[in-house]
MIMAR-858368 format. One record per residue (C-alpha): y, x, z negated; residue number from 1; residue in three letters. Coordinates in nm, 4 decimals. Layout:
N
NODE_py_px_pz_lodren_vexmi
NODE_Y_X_Z_NUM_Ala
...
# end
This chain:
293
NODE_py_px_pz_lodren_vexmi
NODE_-9.7291_29.8025_-11.1998_1_Met
NODE_-9.8828_29.9867_-11.4343_2_Arg
NODE_-9.5925_29.9496_-11.6925_3_Phe
NODE_-9.5960_29.6023_-11.6419_4_Lys
NODE_-9.9485_29.5687_-11.7960_5_Lys
NODE_-9.8205_29.8168_-12.1049_6_Leu
NODE_-9.5848_29.6113_-12.1791_7_Leu
NODE_-9.8245_29.3394_-12.0997_8_Tyr
NODE_-10.0999_29.5864_-12.3461_9_Arg
NODE_-9.8135_29.5697_-12.6416_10_Glu
NODE_-9.7020_29.2055_-12.6316_11_Asn
NODE_-10.0774_29.0959_-12.6838_12_Ile
NODE_-10.1221_29.4043_-12.9918_13_Trp
NODE_-9.7762_29.2924_-13.1785_14_Ala
NODE_-9.8589_28.9375_-13.1603_15_Phe
NODE_-10.2045_29.0012_-13.3023_16_Val
NODE_-10.0380_29.2723_-13.5786_17_Leu
NODE_-9.8040_28.9073_-13.6505_18_Leu
NODE_-10.0614_28.6711_-13.6175_19_Leu
NODE_-10.1231_28.7323_-14.0242_20_Pro
NODE_-9.7202_28.6935_-14.1438_21_Asn
NODE_-9.7773_28.3483_-13.8753_22_Leu
NODE_-10.0331_28.2115_-14.0353_23_Leu
NODE_-9.9052_28.2037_-14.3063_24_Gly
NODE_-9.6107_28.1378_-14.3166_25_Phe
NODE_-9.7640_27.7885_-14.0845_26_Leu
NODE_-10.0176_27.7360_-14.3905_27_Val
NODE_-9.7941_27.7824_-14.7381_28_Phe
NODE_-9.4133_27.7472_-14.5855_29_Leu
NODE_-9.3509_27.5127_-14.2479_30_Leu
NODE_-9.6654_27.2596_-14.2982_31_Ile
NODE_-9.6006_27.1839_-14.6898_32_Pro
NODE_-9.2931_27.1476_-14.6144_33_Leu
NODE_-9.2933_26.9109_-14.3845_34_Leu
NODE_-9.5757_26.7059_-14.5125_35_Ala
NODE_-9.3921_26.7204_-14.8397_36_Ser
NODE_-9.0757_26.5821_-14.6261_37_Phe
NODE_-9.3254_26.2832_-14.4833_38_Ile
NODE_-9.4554_26.2548_-14.8688_39_Phe
NODE_-9.1048_26.1980_-14.9648_40_Ser
NODE_-9.1097_25.8162_-14.7731_41_Phe
NODE_-9.4431_25.7095_-14.9503_42_Val
NODE_-9.6151_25.5542_-15.2192_43_Lys
NODE_-9.8794_25.7757_-15.3269_44_Trp
NODE_-10.0984_25.8519_-15.5922_45_Asp
NODE_-10.3480_26.0863_-15.4710_46_Leu
NODE_-10.6289_25.8184_-15.5337_47_Leu
NODE_-10.5127_25.5260_-15.3368_48_Thr
NODE_-10.4346_25.4762_-14.9782_49_Pro
NODE_-10.0519_25.6246_-14.8544_50_Met
NODE_-9.7233_25.3043_-14.9076_51_Gln
NODE_-9.5368_25.3526_-14.6709_52_Trp
NODE_-9.2048_25.2375_-14.8763_53_Val
NODE_-8.9097_25.4018_-14.6456_54_Gly
NODE_-8.6310_25.4701_-14.8160_55_Phe
NODE_-8.7087_25.3498_-15.1606_56_Asn
NODE_-8.7898_25.7145_-15.3098_57_Asn
NODE_-8.4690_25.7972_-15.3298_58_Tyr
NODE_-8.2610_25.5014_-15.3446_59_Ile
NODE_-8.4941_25.4641_-15.7180_60_Asn
NODE_-8.4663_25.8108_-15.7794_61_Leu
NODE_-8.0735_25.8472_-15.7693_62_Phe
NODE_-8.0724_25.5008_-16.0388_63_Asn
NODE_-8.3105_25.7194_-16.2735_64_Asp
NODE_-8.0762_25.7837_-16.5269_65_Gln
NODE_-8.4104_26.0371_-16.6002_66_Thr
NODE_-8.2763_26.2803_-16.2879_67_Phe
NODE_-7.9165_26.2553_-16.3922_68_Tyr
NODE_-8.0698_26.3805_-16.6956_69_Lys
NODE_-8.2459_26.6390_-16.5436_70_Thr
NODE_-7.9768_26.7224_-16.3028_71_Leu
NODE_-7.6331_26.8166_-16.6209_72_Trp
NODE_-7.9780_26.9855_-16.8212_73_Asn
NODE_-7.9642_27.2054_-16.4284_74_Thr
NODE_-7.6342_27.2484_-16.3586_75_Ile
NODE_-7.5688_27.3107_-16.7815_76_Tyr
NODE_-7.8217_27.5724_-16.7712_77_Phe
NODE_-7.7235_27.7214_-16.4402_78_Thr
NODE_-7.4102_27.7520_-16.6031_79_Leu
NODE_-7.4615_27.9502_-16.8911_80_Gly
NODE_-7.7554_28.2034_-16.6400_81_Thr
NODE_-7.5331_28.2668_-16.3678_82_Val
NODE_-7.2042_28.4008_-16.5209_83_Pro
NODE_-7.3244_28.5584_-16.7939_84_Ala
NODE_-7.6435_28.7501_-16.5994_85_Gly
NODE_-7.4487_28.8355_-16.3273_86_Val
NODE_-7.1753_28.9944_-16.5631_87_Ile
NODE_-7.3817_29.2097_-16.8205_88_Ile
NODE_-7.6554_29.2761_-16.4670_89_Ser
NODE_-7.2669_29.4444_-16.3528_90_Leu
NODE_-7.1879_29.6099_-16.6980_91_Phe
NODE_-7.5828_29.7827_-16.7365_92_Leu
NODE_-7.5775_29.9112_-16.3529_93_Ala
NODE_-7.2338_30.1033_-16.4163_94_Ile
NODE_-7.3717_30.1964_-16.7961_95_Ala
NODE_-7.6946_30.3628_-16.6431_96_Leu
NODE_-7.4780_30.5202_-16.3143_97_Asn
NODE_-7.4188_30.7701_-16.5152_98_Gln
NODE_-7.5696_31.0826_-16.4191_99_Arg
NODE_-7.7011_31.1753_-16.7663_100_Ile
NODE_-8.0276_31.3313_-16.8569_101_Lys
NODE_-8.3394_31.0844_-16.9468_102_Gly
NODE_-8.1121_30.7904_-16.7286_103_Ile
NODE_-8.4270_30.7185_-16.5482_104_Lys
NODE_-8.6621_30.5946_-16.8781_105_Ile
NODE_-8.3358_30.3836_-16.9731_106_Phe
NODE_-8.3263_30.2079_-16.5728_107_Arg
NODE_-8.7039_30.1253_-16.6214_108_Ala
NODE_-8.7220_29.9898_-16.9957_109_Ala
NODE_-8.4428_29.7664_-16.8566_110_Tyr
NODE_-8.6641_29.6680_-16.5580_111_Phe
NODE_-8.9608_29.5907_-16.7729_112_Leu
NODE_-8.8940_29.2069_-16.8397_113_Pro
NODE_-8.8964_29.1712_-16.4441_114_Val
NODE_-9.2119_29.2660_-16.4215_115_Ile
NODE_-9.3490_29.1430_-16.7588_116_Gly
NODE_-9.5382_28.8042_-16.7666_117_Ser
NODE_-9.3286_28.4838_-16.8301_118_Phe
NODE_-9.6218_28.4181_-17.0779_119_Val
NODE_-9.5612_28.7187_-17.2592_120_Ala
NODE_-9.1765_28.6473_-17.2911_121_Ala
NODE_-9.2365_28.2942_-17.3488_122_Ala
NODE_-9.4931_28.3852_-17.6489_123_Leu
NODE_-9.2266_28.7071_-17.7561_124_Val
NODE_-8.8949_28.4784_-17.8279_125_Trp
NODE_-9.0399_28.1880_-17.9299_126_Thr
NODE_-9.1661_28.3746_-18.2972_127_Trp
NODE_-8.8792_28.5056_-18.2068_128_Met
NODE_-8.7216_28.2183_-18.3077_129_Tyr
NODE_-8.8795_28.0845_-18.5263_130_Asn
NODE_-8.7176_27.8752_-18.8168_131_Pro
NODE_-8.9809_28.0635_-19.0880_132_Glu
NODE_-9.0732_28.3530_-18.9720_133_Phe
NODE_-8.8320_28.4820_-18.6797_134_Gly
NODE_-8.6403_28.8118_-18.6356_135_Leu
NODE_-8.3471_28.6277_-18.5366_136_Ile
NODE_-8.3417_28.3770_-18.8439_137_Asn
NODE_-8.3912_28.6463_-19.0812_138_Tyr
NODE_-8.1513_28.9338_-18.9213_139_Phe
NODE_-7.9028_28.6207_-18.9760_140_Leu
NODE_-8.0367_28.5522_-19.3100_141_Ser
NODE_-7.9255_28.8331_-19.3773_142_Met
NODE_-7.6108_28.8358_-19.3262_143_Ile
NODE_-7.5518_28.5027_-19.5013_144_Gly
NODE_-7.6792_28.2723_-19.2575_145_Ile
NODE_-7.9443_27.9819_-19.2779_146_Glu
NODE_-8.0275_27.9727_-18.8390_147_Gly
NODE_-8.1487_27.6500_-18.7465_148_Pro
NODE_-8.4425_27.5868_-18.5761_149_Ser
NODE_-8.4315_27.7055_-18.2104_150_Trp
NODE_-8.6795_27.5320_-17.9827_151_Leu
NODE_-8.6957_27.1922_-18.1543_152_Asn
NODE_-8.3004_27.1235_-18.1526_153_Ser
NODE_-8.1050_26.9260_-17.9775_154_Leu
NODE_-7.8227_27.1804_-17.9153_155_Asn
NODE_-7.9893_27.5015_-17.9583_156_Trp
NODE_-8.2757_27.4846_-17.7526_157_Ala
NODE_-8.1026_27.5544_-17.4473_158_Met
NODE_-7.8880_27.7951_-17.5117_159_Pro
NODE_-8.2332_27.8687_-17.6583_160_Ser
NODE_-8.4064_27.8691_-17.2694_161_Ile
NODE_-8.0473_28.0657_-17.0790_162_Ile
NODE_-8.0425_28.3574_-17.3445_163_Leu
NODE_-8.4223_28.3909_-17.2738_164_Thr
NODE_-8.4038_28.3706_-16.9251_165_Thr
NODE_-8.0835_28.6141_-16.8935_166_Ile
NODE_-8.3343_28.8134_-17.0437_167_Trp
NODE_-8.5786_28.8273_-16.8201_168_Lys
NODE_-8.3820_28.8658_-16.5482_169_Gly
NODE_-8.1244_29.1242_-16.6350_170_Leu
NODE_-8.3127_29.3890_-16.5177_171_Gly
NODE_-8.3200_29.2115_-16.1156_172_Phe
NODE_-7.9858_29.2339_-16.1269_173_Asn
NODE_-7.8670_29.5221_-16.2651_174_Met
NODE_-8.0833_29.7479_-15.9983_175_Leu
NODE_-7.9045_29.5336_-15.7365_176_Leu
NODE_-7.5248_29.5938_-15.8708_177_Phe
NODE_-7.6649_30.0019_-15.9871_178_Leu
NODE_-7.7877_30.0574_-15.5706_179_Ala
NODE_-7.4411_29.9033_-15.4404_180_Gly
NODE_-7.2731_30.1022_-15.6691_181_Leu
NODE_-7.4476_30.4732_-15.5527_182_Gln
NODE_-7.3728_30.3124_-15.2006_183_Gly
NODE_-6.9556_30.3769_-15.2911_184_Ile
NODE_-6.8379_30.6740_-15.1823_185_Pro
NODE_-6.7250_30.9072_-15.4937_186_Glu
NODE_-6.4650_30.9984_-15.2695_187_Ser
NODE_-6.2886_30.7136_-15.3616_188_Tyr
NODE_-6.3044_30.7915_-15.6961_189_Tyr
NODE_-6.2424_31.1181_-15.6335_190_Glu
NODE_-5.8825_31.0025_-15.4758_191_Ala
NODE_-5.8313_30.7090_-15.8158_192_Ala
NODE_-5.8146_31.0212_-15.9765_193_Asp
NODE_-5.6317_31.2124_-15.8207_194_Ile
NODE_-5.3296_30.9692_-15.8360_195_Asp
NODE_-5.3536_30.9374_-16.1960_196_Gly
NODE_-5.5269_30.5831_-16.2268_197_Ala
NODE_-5.7239_30.4831_-16.5007_198_Lys
NODE_-6.0904_30.3517_-16.5122_199_Trp
NODE_-5.9139_29.9875_-16.5558_200_Phe
NODE_-5.7549_30.0345_-16.2648_201_Ser
NODE_-6.0797_30.2013_-16.0090_202_Lys
NODE_-6.2812_29.8992_-16.1478_203_Phe
NODE_-6.1470_29.6623_-16.0061_204_Phe
NODE_-5.9155_29.8525_-15.7249_205_His
NODE_-6.2528_30.0119_-15.6007_206_Ile
NODE_-6.5939_29.9450_-15.7840_207_Thr
NODE_-6.5032_29.4665_-15.7512_208_Ile
NODE_-6.4465_29.4747_-15.3951_209_Pro
NODE_-6.6497_29.7245_-15.2555_210_Leu
NODE_-6.9317_29.5436_-15.4609_211_Leu
NODE_-6.8005_29.2498_-15.3389_212_Ser
NODE_-7.1472_29.1811_-15.0510_213_His
NODE_-7.3973_29.3056_-15.3668_214_Thr
NODE_-7.2142_29.0447_-15.5760_215_Thr
NODE_-7.2333_28.7157_-15.2926_216_Leu
NODE_-7.5947_28.8063_-15.3600_217_Phe
NODE_-7.6777_28.8395_-15.6705_218_Val
NODE_-7.4662_28.5219_-15.7320_219_Val
NODE_-7.6883_28.3471_-15.4628_220_Ile
NODE_-8.0282_28.4789_-15.5365_221_Ile
NODE_-7.9198_28.3664_-15.9355_222_Ser
NODE_-7.8229_28.0270_-15.8502_223_Val
NODE_-8.1665_27.9561_-15.5994_224_Ile
NODE_-8.3255_28.1031_-15.9367_225_Asn
NODE_-8.1711_27.9015_-16.1595_226_Ser
NODE_-8.1989_27.5668_-15.9589_227_Phe
NODE_-8.5852_27.6053_-15.9457_228_Gln
NODE_-8.5760_27.7545_-16.3377_229_Gly
NODE_-8.9859_27.6117_-16.4649_230_Phe
NODE_-9.1097_27.9079_-16.6330_231_Asp
NODE_-8.9690_27.9333_-16.9614_232_Leu
NODE_-8.8745_27.5958_-17.0078_233_Val
NODE_-9.2568_27.4298_-16.9520_234_Tyr
NODE_-9.4137_27.7301_-17.2395_235_Leu
NODE_-9.1144_27.7068_-17.4832_236_Met
NODE_-8.9992_27.3937_-17.5240_237_Thr
NODE_-9.2186_27.1626_-17.2677_238_Asn
NODE_-8.8645_27.0104_-17.1713_239_Gly
NODE_-8.8153_26.8904_-17.5358_240_Gly
NODE_-8.6537_26.7883_-17.7777_241_Pro
NODE_-8.5592_26.4663_-17.6562_242_Ala
NODE_-8.5422_26.6185_-17.3011_243_Arg
NODE_-8.2479_26.8270_-17.4062_244_Ser
NODE_-8.4141_27.1533_-17.1911_245_Thr
NODE_-8.5858_26.9476_-16.9338_246_Ser
NODE_-8.4726_27.0320_-16.5649_247_Val
NODE_-8.5183_26.9345_-16.2096_248_Leu
NODE_-8.8392_27.1393_-16.1287_249_Val
NODE_-8.9274_27.0666_-16.4492_250_Phe
NODE_-8.9437_26.6786_-16.3582_251_Tyr
NODE_-9.0430_26.7523_-16.0830_252_Leu
NODE_-9.3787_26.8561_-16.2318_253_Tyr
NODE_-9.4264_26.5415_-16.4764_254_Gln
NODE_-9.4043_26.2816_-16.1650_255_Asn
NODE_-9.6703_26.5041_-15.9340_256_Ala
NODE_-9.8932_26.6386_-16.1907_257_Phe
NODE_-9.9007_26.3848_-16.4947_258_Lys
NODE_-9.7337_26.1165_-16.3333_259_Tyr
NODE_-9.9011_26.1249_-15.9929_260_Phe
NODE_-9.6068_26.0116_-15.8402_261_Lys
NODE_-9.6531_26.2345_-15.5423_262_Met
NODE_-9.4028_26.0470_-15.3032_263_Gly
NODE_-9.1195_26.0113_-15.5470_264_Tyr
NODE_-9.1351_26.3900_-15.6653_265_Ala
NODE_-9.0986_26.5249_-15.3286_266_Ser
NODE_-8.7934_26.3334_-15.2758_267_Ala
NODE_-8.6622_26.5275_-15.6023_268_Ile
NODE_-8.8057_26.8447_-15.4483_269_Ala
NODE_-8.5587_26.7593_-15.1259_270_Tyr
NODE_-8.2493_26.6835_-15.3067_271_Val
NODE_-8.3529_27.0034_-15.5005_272_Leu
NODE_-8.3200_27.1282_-15.1702_273_Phe
NODE_-8.0315_27.0140_-15.0756_274_Phe
NODE_-7.8487_27.0727_-15.3693_275_Leu
NODE_-7.8837_27.4295_-15.3316_276_Ile
NODE_-7.8143_27.4911_-14.9309_277_Leu
NODE_-7.4540_27.2852_-15.0145_278_Ile
NODE_-7.4648_27.5675_-15.3212_279_Phe
NODE_-7.5384_27.8366_-15.0509_280_Ala
NODE_-7.2652_27.7092_-14.7670_281_Ile
NODE_-7.0039_27.6826_-15.0044_282_Val
NODE_-7.0520_28.0128_-15.1166_283_Gln
NODE_-7.0483_28.1456_-14.7800_284_Phe
NODE_-6.7826_27.9609_-14.6552_285_Trp
NODE_-6.5663_28.0133_-15.0025_286_Tyr
NODE_-6.6374_28.4650_-14.9536_287_Gln
NODE_-6.6131_28.4596_-14.6272_288_Lys
NODE_-6.2812_28.6101_-14.6310_289_Lys
NODE_-6.2959_28.7494_-14.9710_290_Ser
NODE_-6.6425_28.9856_-14.9141_291_Val
NODE_-6.6124_29.3130_-14.7522_292_Lys
NODE_-6.8958_29.3795_-14.5521_293_Phe
# end
């Protein structure tokens, strides 16, 4: 009897301690998710009563050329940021995994952009891309190259956003890879050294296989973040020029808060959700046998 009372008391306290998180989950995640799903089947501009339209929002969406344009821009953005970001951060982590005096200072320096403000990063890089006074065009002029008007060019605006995004997120991926590298037993490398293995062999036969779980996590997180890209696009180009940098989340924002098409914006949000879900499932299925947990 005493044991049951003690167990009951512990369960009550557990519920009390979990209640703030549960309320936060309900209020800020679950309820908005369910509400946006319902909104995707209605026509609503925040001012007039909701009008049930069924699947019309989705039908209109798949007939919307701007949607396909922003979808392609999102894929372009993802293909530009994810492979380069993962590869560069991996080699950076390997370089910063050395036992060198003061290495922690370099690790902190590379991680600083991650904790920095998106607004500050956008302002700095916008000035660097300035066609007349920017550092990038200045350095190009030193070797006889006339730099383009980066953020105002149909061809260079998206690569400019991609480069800034890679720089901004490099430290986060680097930290994950660094943790993975430090979890690899040193004895594997010592055994490879005894066998006379070169750096190339150790990298592809020890480092890469034993980092497979970390790489999977980094790739999935990077793809999800790239599909949700918005901040730098909004701050640096506002989706232009001529929608060349307009991505799905930016188009969602425009429909919701500029055109007040809440139902249409909710439909875009759920299409984006299913695209990310499909990618995650395919990624897990594809790497199920190759990832060594």
